[in-house]
C-alpha positions as CSV (number, residue, x, y, z in Angstrom):
1,M,87.9,53.7,77.2
2,A,86.6,55.2,80.4
3,K,85.0,58.6,80.7
4,R,87.0,60.7,83.0
5,N,85.1,63.9,82.8
6,T,81.8,62.7,84.2
7,G,80.8,62.5,87.8
8,R,82.1,64.7,90.5
9,R,84.1,67.8,89.8
10,G,87.8,67.8,90.4
11,R,87.8,70.6,92.9
12,P,85.2,71.6,95.5
13,R,82.9,74.5,94.8
14,K,83.1,77.6,96.8
15,R,80.6,77.6,99.7
16,R,78.0,80.3,99.4
17,P,76.4,81.7,102.5
18,S,72.8,80.6,103.0
19,P,70.3,83.4,102.6
20,P,69.1,84.8,106.0
21,T,65.7,83.7,107.1
22,E,63.1,86.2,108.4
23,G,63.7,87.2,112.0
24,S,67.2,85.8,112.1
25,A,70.3,87.9,112.6
26,Q,72.4,88.7,109.5
27,P,75.2,86.1,109.3
28,R,78.7,87.5,109.7
29,E,80.8,87.4,106.6
30,R,83.7,85.1,106.9
31,P,86.9,86.0,105.1
32,S,87.6,83.8,102.1
33,E,89.7,80.8,102.9
34,R,91.3,80.4,99.5
35,P,95.0,79.9,99.7
36,G,95.7,82.3,96.9
37,E,94.2,85.2,98.9
38,R,96.5,84.6,101.9
39,A,99.5,84.7,99.6
40,S,98.3,87.9,98.0
41,Q,97.7,89.4,101.4
42,R,101.3,88.6,102.3
43,V,102.5,90.2,99.1
44,A,100.4,93.3,99.7
45,G,101.8,93.5,103.2
46,A,105.4,93.3,101.9
47,A,104.6,95.9,99.3
48,A,103.2,98.2,101.9
49,D,106.4,97.8,103.9
50,L,108.5,98.8,100.9
51,K,106.5,102.0,100.3
52,A,107.7,105.3,101.6
53,L,107.0,105.7,105.3
54,G,106.3,109.2,106.6
55,E,107.5,112.4,105.2
56,R,110.5,112.7,102.8
57,P,113.7,113.7,104.6
58,R,114.6,117.4,104.3
59,A,117.9,118.5,102.9
60,P,120.2,120.7,105.1
61,W,119.5,123.5,102.6
62,H,115.8,122.9,102.8
63,P,114.1,125.9,101.3
64,L,116.3,125.6,98.2
65,P,115.7,122.5,96.0
66,L,119.4,122.2,95.2
67,S,119.5,118.5,94.2
68,E,116.5,119.0,91.9
69,L,118.0,122.1,90.3
70,L,121.3,120.3,89.8
71,I,119.5,117.4,88.1
72,F,117.6,119.8,85.9
73,V,120.6,121.9,84.9
74,G,122.6,118.7,84.3
75,I,119.9,117.4,81.9
76,I,119.9,120.7,80.0
77,G,123.7,120.7,79.8
78,A,123.9,117.1,78.6
79,I,121.2,117.7,75.9
80,V,123.0,120.8,74.7
81,G,126.3,119.0,74.7
82,W,124.9,116.1,72.8
83,L,123.1,118.3,70.2
84,R,126.2,120.4,69.5
85,G,128.2,117.2,68.9
86,P,129.7,115.0,71.6
87,E,133.2,115.2,70.0
88,S,133.5,119.0,70.1
89,N,131.6,119.5,73.4
90,A,132.7,116.6,75.5
91,A,133.3,118.8,78.5
92,L,129.8,120.2,78.5
93,L,128.3,116.7,78.0
94,G,130.5,115.3,80.8
95,A,129.6,118.2,83.1
96,G,125.9,117.7,82.5
97,I,126.0,114.0,83.1
98,G,128.2,114.6,86.2
99,A,125.6,117.1,87.6
100,V,122.8,114.7,87.1
101,V,124.7,111.9,88.8
102,I,125.7,114.1,91.8
103,G,122.1,115.3,92.3
104,T,120.7,111.9,92.0
105,V,123.2,110.3,94.3
106,E,122.7,113.0,97.0
107,F,118.9,112.6,96.8
108,S,119.0,108.8,96.9
109,L,121.5,108.7,99.7
110,R,119.5,111.1,101.8
111,E,116.3,109.0,101.4
112,H,118.2,105.7,101.9
113,L,120.1,106.7,105.1
114,S,116.9,108.1,106.7
115,G,114.9,104.9,106.1
116,F,112.4,106.7,103.8
117,R,113.0,104.6,100.7
118,S,115.5,101.9,99.8
119,H,118.1,102.6,97.1
120,T,120.4,99.8,98.1
121,L,121.3,98.3,94.7
122,M,122.0,101.6,93.0
123,L,124.1,102.9,95.9
124,S,126.1,99.6,96.2
125,V,127.2,99.8,92.6
126,L,128.7,103.2,93.0
127,P,131.9,102.2,94.9
128,A,132.7,99.6,92.2
129,V,132.2,102.2,89.4
130,L,134.5,104.6,91.3
131,L,137.1,101.9,91.8
132,D,137.1,101.0,88.1
133,A,137.4,104.7,87.1
134,V,140.4,105.2,89.4
135,V,142.1,102.0,88.2
136,L,141.5,102.9,84.6
137,L,142.8,106.5,85.0
138,A,145.9,105.2,86.8
139,V,146.6,102.7,84.0
140,L,146.0,105.3,81.4
141,A,148.4,107.7,83.1
142,L,151.1,105.1,83.5
143,A,150.9,103.1,80.3
144,G,149.1,105.5,77.9
145,H,146.5,102.9,76.9
146,A,144.3,100.4,78.7
147,P,144.7,96.7,77.9
148,G,141.6,94.8,76.9
149,W,141.8,92.3,79.7
150,L,141.6,95.0,82.4
151,G,137.8,94.9,82.6
152,Y,137.9,91.1,83.0
153,A,140.5,91.3,85.7
154,L,138.5,93.8,87.7
155,L,135.2,91.9,87.5
156,P,135.8,89.6,90.6
157,V,136.9,92.7,92.6
158,D,133.8,94.6,91.4
159,V,131.5,91.7,92.4
160,A,133.1,91.6,95.9
161,V,132.8,95.4,96.4
162,V,129.2,95.4,95.3
163,A,128.4,92.5,97.6
164,V,130.0,94.0,100.7
165,S,128.6,97.5,100.1
166,F,125.1,96.0,99.4
167,K,125.2,94.1,102.7
168,L,126.3,97.2,104.7
169,L,123.9,99.6,103.0
170,R,121.0,97.2,103.4
171,A,121.7,96.8,107.1
172,R,121.9,100.6,107.5
173,Y,118.5,101.0,105.7
174,V,116.8,98.3,107.8
175,D,118.0,100.0,111.0
176,A,116.9,103.5,109.8
177,R,113.5,102.1,108.7
178,R,113.0,100.5,112.1
179,E,113.9,103.8,113.9
180,R,111.4,105.6,111.5
181,K,108.6,103.1,112.3
182,F,109.3,103.4,116.0
183,A,109.3,107.2,116.0
184,R,106.1,107.2,114.0
185,A,104.4,104.8,116.5
186,R,105.0,107.1,119.4
């Protein structure tokens, strides 16, 4: 049986700079040439591109933090509605959740459309959720109950709606981000 672990190492050692001699100029440090560092630099560059760029966009009602107040009041309403019992306070619970959703969507849409930060996936799901809600309410109004297969029937439509809205929202964000970078470079 041959010894495989003796002899030369399987991978080369990292070269170390030779110590400077007296009277010689200090050697310039070379960047590391390990392939892992190049990939990590690309990942860091991509992560820097995803970070917020510039200042957060201001709302039309700027001095008043309306979206944040709406989210805060909605959270309080949802908690109170849940603690009192969701069966007896369904309206309060629904109003609280609705206020949180409206505040969050407004805030996210403003950031997304200005190119500040991408919220593409969350915003692309909203049209499918609204479509499902409208279809469910229409079926309940007409038939009085919703059949169990309705969710499965709407699934291909939901996937198509999410895919189309994702593509459109992503294109809009990329354009707005490019405009934001161009304006910042000036």
